Phi, psi and omega in degrees: 000139175252172178302133182306141187277147167050057182284339191259164179297139185231193170196160147076156160358173178186195182088154178263101191296318183299312180296320181296313179300318184294319182278328183284329184230090181308136180094347181297318183302322180291336180270003190301327185297334181244000184280157181229131178238134172257133181249125179264109179111124180252037165281190183299318182298312182294320182289321177294318177301314180297316180300314182289322177296317178299318177298330179275002176102002179279153167270132189229136172236129179250131176245139186223133182289327184280176175266014180210163172268165175116334180057240182274013164265118192209093178276127182259125174248335176252142012260033190279147179268173174062020179071015182278161182210166179211159180268120177275345180230229182305132192235309194254150179233130179282182182295166180302325181290342183255300181265067187297319185286324175299316178299320180300311184287328176297316177294316183298329180270003178073026181261167181239150175268146176246115177301140181288327180055046181256108182263118183306321183293344177269357175260180184226148159274140169234099189229130180052039177079005181248139180251129182210156179298152176282094177203150178299319183298314182290325178297316179293318183296327184272320188241002177094157184295331185296322178299311179297315182296319182288325175294317178296324180295325175303310182294317182296318181293317179297317182290330174297315178298322185295339181296342179285343179270109183256346180232100184294333179281342180226060182298335181295344179274355178296133176306130180077012185302313184299319180291315179298327182291338180278349184284123177286127187302319182298325179289325176294319178296323177308319184290343178286337178062045182291153169299151187307314182289325176298320178296319178299315180297318178298313182293321179296320176300311183296320176300313183296323181281319191223285183189178175301141185299336178289349179256004187247152175270136174302319183295324175300316178294326175299317178299316180294323177292324177295326180290317188249000187300328183258009181266120178299145183299331182287353176263004184254138177053055184269333191222158157239172174275128181301123180092356177120136182293338181300340183296332181291306177298324179295321178293319177298317181297322179294336180282348183280138180291325177257122181301146176297134176276110182266169180053044187228063176301136183280139178249326185218142172231112186244122177258142169229181178294340186257341183174198183228138172244125177249114178265138182216178187296340180259357182147225181210153176233128174256134184210174177279324182218162176228139171252121181265099187245031177259155171302159186288319184306317178295338180290347178295340179265002183261136176267123177255130179228121355294167182300148176294166177299156178304322180296317180291320178300316180293320180298315179298322182283331195237343187306131182287137175238149177291157181247065184267141177231132172255125171248116190245115187241135176256140183236149181293326179231150177270074186297333178297334176270308190287326182256329187248354171057047176229169180275353186095343176294122187220131172242124189220156173273359171292160182304332181293340168072295187218135180227141174215160177270130179276344192243021184304328182250018178251145178289167177122150179286323179280183179200166184238129172252137176250120172264127185249099190251134192213171179063220182300326181287326173296319179293326176296318178294324179302327183284349182267160169280171186303317184299312181292323180298313182293322180292321179300315179292318181298320179300320180288322175299321181289332174294320181284315182237082182306138182097349181293317185301326182293344183258002186292138176255312184200165178210153178218147178248145169237112187247087186298324179296338178268356179282121188295337181257009174238306178076006181166170182282304176193167189290146179213093192300128180271178181305129178081359188268327186294312182288335180276315190266326185305310181297326181294321180292330192263012172230153181290153174239098186062240180262015179252141173232131180265139180222156178146168180301334180287352180255004184233154180297331178279060185298132176085340179274154171300328176302321177294334179286320189269357180278000000 
């Protein structure tokens, strides 16, 4: 068994709008010099679509509900001291061979990558009250070979199933896809008969990546395993953007000829034979086409005329989203390093699930730990006020690293499911949803094109947004 893949919160949207418009509407490319596209949402998907369309000769207007660009890319600098910062939303970038488009746009915007320098052996498992290095050898020595073997068997069995998916962009064409999509992941795991601790590790991984396994489709996990099955773990979650991930959406927005219209939640999208009108809180935009690059939950408040297809209406109403909460705490001293001799990377069976240091490569005597709490445990934190939420996480951190609580300076929560313009952290397809909703998202509906991480195989990653 290797360190579980892609544990952290990622974010946002996707598709290549220029290519989509050209192929979906013959003759559109030739009309580009005089055409106008309105983009709904100034997250990464919307901004990349706008940037590429503008490069192709289109006139583009972007409308955004928030008072900032970036969507679920959200670098936090306040209330932290010493100039330190942490990512409240999408955080990690894989290697160039994996997240090819993120690397492309980071270079194009003149930004730099910061290696995470996260060595698994310098982190710890904290399981059943025991602290041990993150290694297969230590896991077996402490809890027995069966735990390691059963955890490894989960991955091996899943990856064997995933080999049947040969087209990641069209998983619904896989033989038996519809039937596999109805299988509830937790029930499939039941049949594996894992040892108790192996089951806990499996469930914590799935919560951190997506959602509780009872809310997930087996076929969705097969698609994700097919995407990442051949990627070595050392190529995953390698980088952040030096100085903060927020710089990428801000740089994209600065490249647009027409400034993004902020504080403009959309109320109506009206299509006719001649174009699209998007009404929002600041007025209205008339265009030839619209790209809908917002997360799905906020679209439930938007009136579409004519009504969207039944598949799209159902997807907007029902697509499952993860319930991830980030609790980000700053400490006067990095006690996890100075007293406990670890990097802060922690995988635990406690509700906080996964912890990492946000400031490993930042100056300052203090440091920031991010607890990434998800699934049922994320929903429990959501129900608390900030004070209780922060104390709950701090108590668990202090159990793992005694003395940490005494050094706390401040804490902040980012609760994406409570964010009115997100409605969840990122998509996590439930039973029966991938084969029903995926094809609907990936084809145009009249003059509308849908974009976002929910439309790409790199679900939840920033890479899924920019593709």
